[in-house]
KELUMTOR-739209 format. One record per residue (C-alpha): residue in three letters; x, y, z. Coordinates in nm, 3 decimals. Last residue first. Layout:
# residues N
aa_east_north_up
Ala_X_Y_Z
...
This chain:
# residues 533
aa_east_north_up
Val_1.005_3.181_1.131
Met_1.328_3.360_1.051
Gly_1.532_3.277_1.259
Lys_1.803_3.208_1.010
Lys_1.817_2.831_1.106
Lys_1.425_2.819_1.140
Leu_1.404_2.962_0.787
Leu_1.612_2.698_0.627
Arg_1.434_2.434_0.832
Ser_1.111_2.573_0.696
Leu_1.207_2.576_0.340
Lys_1.323_2.218_0.360
Gln_0.933_2.120_0.480
Gly_0.761_2.314_0.207
Gly_0.856_2.111_-0.030
Pro_0.476_2.044_-0.085
Ile_0.314_2.269_0.159
Met_0.211_2.162_0.483
Glu_0.540_2.218_0.653
Leu_0.525_2.602_0.532
Glu_0.174_2.609_0.753
Glu_0.360_2.451_1.042
Ala_0.685_2.714_1.042
Lys_0.398_3.017_1.005
Leu_0.345_3.197_0.693
Gly_0.270_3.564_0.744
Gly_0.488_3.587_0.997
Thr_0.546_3.999_0.985
Ile_0.889_3.976_0.922
Ile_0.862_3.678_0.671
Ile_0.566_3.812_0.498
Leu_0.736_4.160_0.482
Ile_1.026_4.002_0.351
Leu_0.865_3.845_0.050
Tyr_0.625_4.180_-0.005
Val_0.969_4.391_-0.017
Phe_1.150_4.171_-0.283
Ile_0.832_4.143_-0.502
Ser_0.801_4.514_-0.466
Ala_1.107_4.579_-0.551
Phe_1.129_4.335_-0.865
Ile_0.818_4.497_-0.984
Ser_0.919_4.847_-0.954
Leu_1.241_4.802_-1.143
Leu_1.071_4.621_-1.421
Thr_0.841_4.891_-1.480
Ser_1.123_5.173_-1.445
Phe_1.373_4.993_-1.695
Ser_1.066_4.965_-1.940
Asn_0.915_5.311_-1.898
Arg_1.266_5.487_-1.960
Leu_1.233_5.845_-1.843
Thr_1.551_5.816_-1.619
Tyr_1.469_6.043_-1.317
Ile_1.092_6.072_-1.326
Tyr_1.060_5.715_-1.423
Ser_1.214_5.597_-1.138
Phe_1.053_5.862_-0.903
Lys_0.727_5.708_-1.003
Tyr_0.787_5.352_-1.068
Val_0.963_5.325_-0.717
Tyr_0.646_5.519_-0.573
Phe_0.354_5.334_-0.702
Ala_0.533_4.963_-0.637
Val_0.670_5.066_-0.260
Val_0.309_5.187_-0.223
Ser_0.108_4.864_-0.329
Met_0.399_4.686_-0.139
Val_0.244_4.837_0.188
Thr_-0.106_4.766_0.144
Thr_0.014_4.392_0.007
Val_0.159_4.336_0.314
Phe_-0.149_4.469_0.555
Ile_-0.401_4.291_0.319
Pro_-0.203_3.943_0.345
Lys_-0.166_3.992_0.726
Val_-0.510_4.071_0.780
Met_-0.685_3.791_0.574
Thr_-0.621_3.484_0.772
Ser_-0.756_3.652_1.065
Ile_-1.103_3.750_0.879
Ile_-1.127_3.384_0.782
Gly_-1.097_3.190_1.093
Leu_-1.289_2.893_1.012
Gly_-1.433_2.840_1.373
Lys_-1.802_2.784_1.282
Gly_-1.926_2.475_1.115
Gln_-1.724_2.296_0.843
Tyr_-2.066_2.258_0.617
Lys_-2.204_2.616_0.672
Val_-1.865_2.789_0.681
Ile_-1.774_2.623_0.340
Ala_-2.115_2.690_0.178
Arg_-2.100_3.043_0.276
Leu_-1.710_3.053_0.105
Asn_-1.820_2.911_-0.198
Leu_-2.109_3.179_-0.198
Val_-1.889_3.471_-0.164
Thr_-1.666_3.339_-0.425
Ala_-1.924_3.289_-0.688
Val_-2.037_3.647_-0.582
Ala_-1.713_3.776_-0.630
Tyr_-1.647_3.586_-0.989
Gly_-1.904_3.800_-1.064
Ile_-1.839_4.120_-0.971
Val_-1.472_4.116_-1.122
Thr_-1.594_3.962_-1.420
Gly_-1.893_4.203_-1.484
Leu_-1.631_4.500_-1.424
Ala_-1.451_4.404_-1.705
Ala_-1.733_4.370_-1.913
Gly_-1.819_4.719_-1.795
Lys_-1.478_4.872_-1.861
Ile_-1.550_4.799_-2.224
Asn_-1.779_5.070_-2.271
Ile_-1.813_5.301_-1.967
Ser_-1.865_5.616_-2.124
Pro_-2.052_5.492_-2.408
Ile_-2.309_5.294_-2.192
Ser_-2.356_4.946_-2.387
Thr_-2.090_4.796_-2.168
Leu_-2.280_4.856_-1.871
Phe_-2.575_4.678_-1.947
Tyr_-2.522_4.360_-2.083
Ser_-2.187_4.312_-1.899
Ile_-2.357_4.332_-1.557
Phe_-2.602_4.063_-1.664
Ala_-2.339_3.836_-1.819
Lys_-2.154_3.858_-1.490
Val_-2.439_3.820_-1.268
Val_-2.511_3.491_-1.509
Ala_-2.130_3.387_-1.438
Gly_-2.133_3.421_-1.077
Ile_-2.475_3.196_-1.051
Thr_-2.286_2.941_-1.269
Leu_-1.978_2.942_-1.054
Asn_-2.211_2.866_-0.750
Ile_-2.398_2.582_-0.890
Val_-2.082_2.432_-1.013
Pro_-1.919_2.499_-0.657
Ile_-2.178_2.349_-0.494
Lys_-2.210_2.041_-0.709
Glu_-1.870_1.856_-0.576
Lys_-1.986_1.883_-0.222
Asn_-1.752_1.560_-0.173
Met_-1.567_1.755_0.105
Gly_-1.256_1.751_-0.116
Gln_-1.460_1.886_-0.391
Leu_-1.571_2.192_-0.161
Ile_-1.196_2.233_-0.054
Gly_-1.104_2.212_-0.425
Thr_-1.388_2.465_-0.552
Met_-1.255_2.715_-0.249
Thr_-0.917_2.721_-0.407
Gln_-1.061_2.777_-0.790
Val_-1.280_3.071_-0.648
Leu_-1.031_3.209_-0.438
Thr_-0.793_3.222_-0.737
Leu_-1.068_3.399_-0.945
Phe_-1.179_3.623_-0.645
Val_-0.810_3.763_-0.603
Ile_-0.738_3.766_-0.954
Ala_-1.047_3.971_-1.047
Ser_-0.896_4.301_-0.919
Ser_-0.700_4.336_-1.212
Leu_-0.977_4.344_-1.425
Tyr_-1.012_4.731_-1.429
Lys_-0.662_4.793_-1.479
Leu_-0.607_4.552_-1.736
Ser_-0.886_4.692_-1.950
Met_-0.758_5.076_-1.839
Gly_-0.395_4.942_-1.984
Leu_-0.522_4.852_-2.324
Thr_-0.739_5.160_-2.351
Ala_-0.421_5.346_-2.418
Pro_-0.413_5.214_-2.755
Glu_-0.150_4.962_-2.854
Lys_0.187_5.001_-3.058
Pro_0.360_5.003_-2.702
Tyr_0.243_4.620_-2.641
Phe_0.482_4.499_-2.373
Met_0.624_4.787_-2.205
Gln_0.307_5.013_-2.282
Met_0.100_4.729_-2.153
Ile_0.303_4.721_-1.813
Pro_0.309_5.055_-1.774
Asn_-0.035_5.119_-1.800
Ala_-0.128_4.835_-1.577
Leu_0.134_4.932_-1.323
Ile_-0.115_4.998_-1.020
Phe_-0.379_4.781_-1.072
Leu_-0.131_4.480_-1.200
Gly_0.052_4.507_-0.870
Ala_-0.255_4.484_-0.642
Ala_-0.402_4.185_-0.845
Ala_-0.073_3.990_-0.808
Pro_-0.040_4.098_-0.455
Met_-0.377_3.998_-0.345
Gly_-0.366_3.681_-0.577
Leu_-0.050_3.503_-0.421
Leu_-0.094_3.565_-0.053
Met_-0.481_3.517_-0.089
Ser_-0.465_3.194_-0.247
Met_-0.219_3.063_0.018
Lys_-0.443_3.237_0.294
Ile_-0.739_3.052_0.166
Ala_-0.511_2.699_0.125
Leu_-0.432_2.749_0.472
Glu_-0.743_2.814_0.625
Ser_-0.901_2.495_0.429
Lys_-0.612_2.312_0.550
Lys_-0.685_2.415_0.930
Lys_-1.035_2.339_0.886
Val_-1.008_1.986_0.752
Thr_-0.793_1.933_1.026
Ile_-1.033_2.044_1.250
Ile_-1.300_1.858_1.103
Asp_-1.134_1.510_1.152
Asn_-1.385_1.259_1.025
Lys_-1.148_1.037_0.934
Ala_-1.326_1.050_0.574
Met_-1.297_1.401_0.596
Ser_-0.914_1.411_0.688
Glu_-0.844_1.207_0.355
Ser_-1.109_1.385_0.153
Ile_-0.915_1.704_0.256
Ser_-0.569_1.588_0.138
Pro_-0.743_1.396_-0.186
Val_-0.934_1.750_-0.303
Leu_-0.645_1.991_-0.185
Ser_-0.386_1.879_-0.410
Val_-0.606_1.958_-0.706
Ala_-0.691_2.280_-0.567
Leu_-0.333_2.390_-0.511
Ser_-0.217_2.292_-0.834
Ile_-0.498_2.518_-0.995
Thr_-0.398_2.781_-0.771
Phe_-0.043_2.785_-0.914
Val_-0.083_2.816_-1.300
Gln_-0.386_3.011_-1.220
Pro_-0.150_3.309_-1.102
Leu_-0.142_3.347_-1.463
Asn_-0.486_3.422_-1.581
Ile_-0.529_3.768_-1.512
Phe_-0.252_3.827_-1.762
Ser_-0.389_3.635_-2.026
Thr_-0.715_3.847_-1.927
Ala_-0.548_4.157_-2.025
Ile_-0.465_4.018_-2.362
Ala_-0.747_3.784_-2.533
Lys_-1.048_3.897_-2.320
Leu_-0.988_4.301_-2.272
Gln_-0.757_4.379_-2.569
Gly_-0.942_4.167_-2.790
Phe_-1.290_4.291_-2.721
Leu_-1.168_4.667_-2.728
Met_-0.998_4.568_-3.103
Thr_-1.336_4.409_-3.199
Ala_-1.536_4.687_-3.105
Thr_-1.306_4.920_-3.277
Gln_-1.347_4.710_-3.603
Gln_-1.744_4.690_-3.550
Ser_-1.798_5.057_-3.537
Phe_-1.866_5.192_-3.183
Gly_-2.180_5.364_-3.130
Ala_-2.313_5.200_-2.788
Ala_-2.477_4.923_-2.939
Gln_-2.176_4.831_-3.108
Leu_-2.012_4.771_-2.801
Arg_-2.318_4.621_-2.666
Asp_-2.305_4.350_-2.947
Met_-1.927_4.265_-2.907
Val_-1.944_4.229_-2.542
Ile_-2.258_4.048_-2.523
Phe_-2.130_3.756_-2.825
Thr_-1.794_3.754_-2.679
Asp_-1.925_3.703_-2.334
Leu_-2.145_3.438_-2.475
Leu_-1.892_3.266_-2.584
Gly_-1.671_3.259_-2.277
Met_-1.987_3.168_-2.093
Ile_-2.045_2.864_-2.276
Pro_-1.665_2.806_-2.217
Met_-1.722_2.865_-1.854
Ile_-2.024_2.647_-1.809
Ser_-1.938_2.337_-1.993
Gly_-1.682_2.158_-1.744
Gly_-2.010_2.121_-1.509
Ile_-2.231_1.952_-1.778
Thr_-1.921_1.729_-1.898
Ile_-1.839_1.632_-1.568
Pro_-2.193_1.535_-1.536
Ile_-2.228_1.364_-1.859
Ser_-1.915_1.152_-1.878
Phe_-1.993_0.878_-1.612
Arg_-2.296_0.785_-1.751
Ile_-2.195_0.802_-2.113
Ile_-1.871_0.586_-1.993
Lys_-2.079_0.301_-1.855
Asn_-2.314_0.306_-2.124
Ile_-2.024_0.255_-2.374
Ile_-1.907_-0.028_-2.141
Ser_-2.250_-0.191_-2.126
Gly_-2.295_-0.120_-2.533
Thr_-1.967_-0.307_-2.587
Ser_-2.044_-0.617_-2.380
Asp_-1.851_-0.653_-2.038
Val_-1.618_-0.937_-2.035
Lys_-1.646_-1.252_-1.863
Leu_-1.446_-1.442_-1.592
Gly_-1.165_-1.199_-1.565
Lys_-0.813_-1.335_-1.411
Asp_-0.646_-1.199_-1.723
Thr_-0.264_-1.320_-1.729
Lys_-0.259_-1.292_-2.118
Ile_-0.352_-0.938_-2.099
Asp_-0.010_-0.876_-1.963
Glu_0.129_-1.009_-2.261
Tyr_-0.078_-0.800_-2.491
Ile_0.037_-0.468_-2.283
Ser_0.385_-0.621_-2.295
Lys_0.357_-0.654_-2.688
Arg_0.212_-0.275_-2.702
Asn_0.449_-0.072_-2.498
Lys_0.639_0.037_-2.784
Met_0.313_0.091_-3.045
Tyr_0.150_0.296_-2.701
Ile_0.467_0.507_-2.680
Phe_0.451_0.598_-3.049
Tyr_0.059_0.668_-3.053
Leu_0.119_0.886_-2.754
Thr_0.411_1.094_-2.935
Val_0.216_1.097_-3.265
Phe_-0.141_1.212_-3.099
Ser_0.090_1.490_-2.929
Phe_0.261_1.598_-3.246
Ile_-0.088_1.619_-3.435
Gly_-0.248_1.813_-3.145
Gly_0.038_2.055_-3.182
Ile_-0.030_2.103_-3.554
Ala_-0.406_2.139_-3.504
Thr_-0.315_2.411_-3.203
Gly_-0.073_2.583_-3.430
Phe_-0.355_2.650_-3.662
Val_-0.484_2.921_-3.384
Ala_-0.170_3.159_-3.493
Gly_-0.226_3.107_-3.856
Ser_-0.584_3.182_-3.809
Ala_-0.502_3.511_-3.636
Ala_-0.205_3.592_-3.898
Gln_-0.499_3.533_-4.183
Glu_-0.767_3.755_-3.991
Phe_-0.496_4.020_-3.927
Gly_-0.394_4.014_-4.287
Leu_-0.200_3.917_-4.558
Pro_0.103_4.061_-4.417
Met_0.079_3.872_-4.084
Leu_0.092_3.521_-4.286
Val_0.420_3.462_-4.227
Val_0.433_3.588_-3.847
Ala_0.144_3.440_-3.770
Leu_0.232_3.115_-3.883
Ile_0.589_3.108_-3.680
Phe_0.391_3.217_-3.388
Gly_0.131_2.880_-3.420
Ala_0.407_2.672_-3.502
Ser_0.611_2.744_-3.190
Val_0.322_2.791_-2.959
Arg_0.124_2.482_-3.058
Thr_0.496_2.258_-3.125
Ile_0.559_2.351_-2.732
Gln_0.225_2.309_-2.616
Glu_0.181_1.964_-2.754
Ile_0.525_1.870_-2.629
Val_0.455_1.937_-2.298
Gln_0.101_1.772_-2.311
Ser_0.269_1.489_-2.470
Val_0.539_1.437_-2.207
Ala_0.304_1.437_-1.913
Ser_0.019_1.199_-2.066
Pro_0.291_0.960_-2.125
Asn_0.444_0.996_-1.782
Met_0.141_0.931_-1.604
Asn_0.108_0.554_-1.579
Gln_-0.101_0.433_-1.316
Met_-0.267_0.213_-1.556
Gly_-0.580_0.422_-1.563
Gln_-0.366_0.731_-1.661
Phe_-0.214_0.544_-1.930
Tyr_-0.558_0.457_-2.088
Gly_-0.667_0.824_-2.031
Arg_-0.403_0.993_-2.198
Tyr_-0.444_0.750_-2.490
Ala_-0.810_0.835_-2.535
Ala_-0.737_1.199_-2.484
Ser_-0.531_1.202_-2.790
Ile_-0.821_1.097_-2.997
Ser_-0.973_1.408_-2.905
Val_-0.695_1.640_-2.960
Thr_-0.677_1.555_-3.293
Phe_-1.028_1.535_-3.398
Ile_-1.093_1.889_-3.225
Ala_-0.782_2.020_-3.378
Pro_-0.898_2.046_-3.765
Ser_-1.127_2.304_-3.654
Val_-0.885_2.559_-3.541
Ala_-0.815_2.698_-3.883
Leu_-1.148_2.746_-3.988
Ile_-1.233_2.913_-3.688
Ala_-0.946_3.144_-3.736
Tyr_-1.071_3.207_-4.110
Tyr_-1.401_3.343_-3.977
Ser_-1.316_3.558_-3.692
Gly_-1.369_3.843_-3.871
Pro_-1.738_3.796_-3.879
Asn_-1.736_3.873_-3.480
Lys_-2.081_3.920_-3.342
Val_-2.109_3.544_-3.204
Leu_-2.358_3.410_-3.435
Leu_-2.158_3.585_-3.737
Ser_-1.842_3.401_-3.659
Phe_-2.025_3.094_-3.589
Tyr_-2.273_3.082_-3.938
Lys_-1.918_3.138_-4.125
Ala_-1.762_2.826_-3.921
Asn_-2.025_2.621_-4.011
Phe_-1.860_2.379_-4.239
Phe_-1.546_2.380_-4.005
Leu_-1.722_2.363_-3.718
Val_-1.922_2.062_-3.807
Ile_-1.667_1.868_-3.977
Ser_-1.437_1.928_-3.640
Leu_-1.720_1.814_-3.421
Ser_-1.819_1.496_-3.623
Ala_-1.420_1.401_-3.624
Gly_-1.423_1.421_-3.264
Leu_-1.729_1.228_-3.171
Ile_-1.627_0.945_-3.435
Ala_-1.260_0.963_-3.281
Leu_-1.373_1.022_-2.946
Met_-1.619_0.687_-2.939
Ser_-1.341_0.473_-3.138
Leu_-1.100_0.569_-2.892
Ala_-1.337_0.490_-2.617
Ile_-1.426_0.127_-2.761
Lys_-1.045_0.048_-2.774
Phe_-0.970_0.175_-2.423
Val_-1.259_-0.010_-2.258
Lys_-1.137_-0.310_-2.446
His_-0.798_-0.260_-2.288
Ala_-0.956_-0.274_-1.911
Glu_-1.184_-0.577_-2.027
Leu_-0.847_-0.752_-2.114
Lys_-0.699_-0.679_-1.799
Arg_-0.990_-0.767_-1.578
Gly_-0.753_-0.842_-1.272
Met_-0.992_-0.669_-1.033
Glu_-0.732_-0.350_-1.003
Ile_-0.698_-0.349_-1.354
Arg_-1.084_-0.337_-1.397
Glu_-1.081_-0.059_-1.170
Ser_-0.821_0.135_-1.333
Val_-0.943_0.096_-1.677
Leu_-1.290_0.221_-1.586
Lys_-1.167_0.542_-1.417
Ser_-0.905_0.618_-1.657
Ile_-1.142_0.600_-1.945
Ala_-1.425_0.781_-1.725
Ile_-1.122_1.085_-1.701
Pro_-1.024_1.060_-2.038
Val_-1.412_1.084_-2.099
Ser_-1.486_1.426_-1.951
Tyr_-1.290_1.667_-2.142
Ser_-1.215_1.508_-2.464
Ser_-1.538_1.554_-2.703
Phe_-1.783_1.775_-2.539
Asn_-1.521_1.989_-2.347
Leu_-1.340_1.999_-2.688
Ala_-1.618_2.165_-2.883
Leu_-1.621_2.450_-2.588
Ile_-1.258_2.476_-2.602
Tyr_-1.240_2.488_-2.961
Leu_-1.511_2.788_-2.985
Asp_-1.322_2.982_-2.729
Tyr_-1.011_2.923_-2.902
Ala_-1.165_3.076_-3.251
Thr_-1.346_3.362_-3.044
Gln_-0.967_3.401_-2.881
Tyr_-0.800_3.426_-3.223
Tyr_-1.060_3.669_-3.368
Ala_-0.988_3.897_-3.105
Met_-0.640_3.833_-3.086
Gly_-0.610_3.963_-3.454
Glu_-0.766_4.317_-3.375
Ser_-0.550_4.305_-3.036
Thr_-0.216_4.337_-3.193
Ile_-0.127_4.048_-3.454
Ile_0.226_4.096_-3.387
Gln_0.250_4.206_-3.031
Gly_-0.007_4.000_-2.934
Leu_0.181_3.701_-3.028
Pro_0.467_3.809_-2.835
Ile_0.233_3.832_-2.486
Arg_0.000_3.525_-2.612
Tyr_0.312_3.288_-2.606
Ile_0.369_3.382_-2.214
Ala_0.046_3.228_-2.107
Gly_0.073_2.924_-2.287
Leu_0.433_2.858_-2.200
Val_0.306_2.868_-1.869
Lys_0.027_2.668_-1.891
Ala_0.216_2.368_-2.037
Ile_0.509_2.401_-1.772
Ile_0.255_2.430_-1.495
Gly_0.074_2.106_-1.633
Ser_0.378_1.914_-1.662
Val_0.476_2.001_-1.310
Thr_0.119_1.888_-1.198
Leu_0.129_1.554_-1.411
Val_0.466_1.462_-1.299
Leu_0.348_1.538_-0.939
Ala_0.034_1.360_-0.938
Gly_0.250_1.050_-1.085
Lys_0.475_1.078_-0.824
Val_0.232_1.104_-0.527
Phe_0.043_0.781_-0.709
Ser_0.337_0.582_-0.693
Gln_0.407_0.664_-0.324
Lys_0.078_0.591_-0.265
Ser_0.139_0.268_-0.449
Ser_0.445_0.197_-0.238
Lys_0.277_0.244_0.105
Met_0.011_-0.021_0.018
């Protein structure tokens, strides 16, 4: 049992590291891409990508989880032939579903581009459609390997897919840019299809390399019978549907947001081109900065589920509360300074990365920055609630937040003096509502004694001091040097340094709290030696 647990932890770590690498590459990639195809091209790119993510949610988001679960259960029971049959059936299902969705999207690209009020995204939608098929069949292989407790193929293919996606997309965007923003955006998003091909080839090669040993293992099958094809399909569908529904909320809201923002900006009197530019600034550029902290909070949320589940199984509510408090504190220690820094340095940062963009880009980031705090908390609280076997609650709360976001965006964006800022405010308030509802649920099911207020005091204090440092370091540096990039970077590094020092001095993280974080024991011992905790 011990070695099994170590194997699980190692596998989870492999997937977490590969996930972080992939997300960092994806987030960083958008910065130079935005510099090349500008906010207009990014608007076309984002619209196509949102459609792709929604289609992918139906074809390859939930089924791999079902494959992994069904395969692992059957291997545990010694029914290895049936485990392989699950994989083969699921592979056929995903191939048919992925191909169907690719064809539907390809031949209805014009319709979808008009539906979301962004006709310039037509070529980008055409370009992304093949990716649904390639990524879908890759998902079947990933689910099979994960079911066998082998996370390495998934991790390797994920990193290869992302590297080829961003490389090919960037090169194609540069090559096609002379033809126009629409063509450049289509080249950038076609990188997704190329990445999917490389991912599939990698997984297929690994499978063929291990095929002999897989079939030899099947010969040791202890199963007396094998489930029928219909029974396996039924089990895959039954397990996949709830996950698909939950996972569809954000992609659907992303597309609805595209429709609302584009439609209401034009209702406010902006031209199609200006509306596209403003939408691209908010959704494709500013949002990429907001999403960066997610790289770490998603990993935190994933690790919370088994940790809190273990304590819940022992009925150890005190430990559940301690873990919940620490997770919320960690989210705030990450989210609050990121939000404050982007709010104060929004214009300088946007000028540094996108010097050719209008000043409205900095304004979009400034208004959207507060969403980081609530977004990180929503993800962390979702992990807490899932660990408490309350999986439906965060889905319901996020849906309520999404409806609030849509309502606010619809009315505020059409006001000419507010315009795109209304969509940003809708996002912030929507996530804030979901955060409050999740917190209410956590307190309800954990009972009183969850020290949320005390958890917030030190992060708020340290963030406030850091914000003052960020503001004045940039101000005085720019006065003396008149160099925006230098002043911005100096302000960022000075702020990070001050923030970390203050967290240690004020005891923002206690030694026992550090030790609860993966890898935190070494850091705790080091700081103890130096008398810092």
